[in-house]
C-alpha positions in Angstrom: 167.0 228.5 102.1 166.4 230.3 105.3 163.1 229.6 107.2 161.4 232.7 108.8 160.4 230.9 112.1 158.3 233.7 113.5 156.1 234.0 110.5 155.8 230.1 110.2 154.8 229.9 113.6 152.3 232.7 113.5 150.7 231.1 110.4 150.5 227.7 112.1 149.0 229.2 115.2 146.3 231.2 113.4 145.3 228.2 111.3 145.1 225.9 114.3 143.3 228.5 116.5 140.7 229.1 113.7 140.2 225.5 113.1 139.6 224.7 116.7 137.2 227.7 116.9 135.2 226.9 114.0 134.9 223.2 114.9 133.8 224.2 118.4 131.3 226.5 116.9 130.1 223.9 114.4 131.2 226.0 111.7 134.0 223.6 110.3 132.5 223.4 106.9 133.2 227.0 106.5 136.8 226.7 107.5 137.2 223.8 105.1 135.7 226.2 102.4 138.2 228.7 103.1 141.0 226.4 102.8 139.5 225.1 99.5 139.5 228.8 98.2 143.0 229.6 99.2 144.6 226.6 97.5 145.7 227.0 94.0 143.2 225.5 91.4 144.2 222.6 89.4 142.4 220.9 86.5 141.5 217.3 86.0 140.9 216.2 82.5 138.7 212.9 81.9 138.8 211.3 78.6 
């Protein structure tokens, strides 16, 4: 598997930048909600 370094570094940079910016502005909950939305959903079954 070949790693696409430019794309990986760009994604990491964008993620860190938005996290720092939202935290500085006090909007960290909004950033966490965005991460929650972008994750694949998983179901938990309680018996």
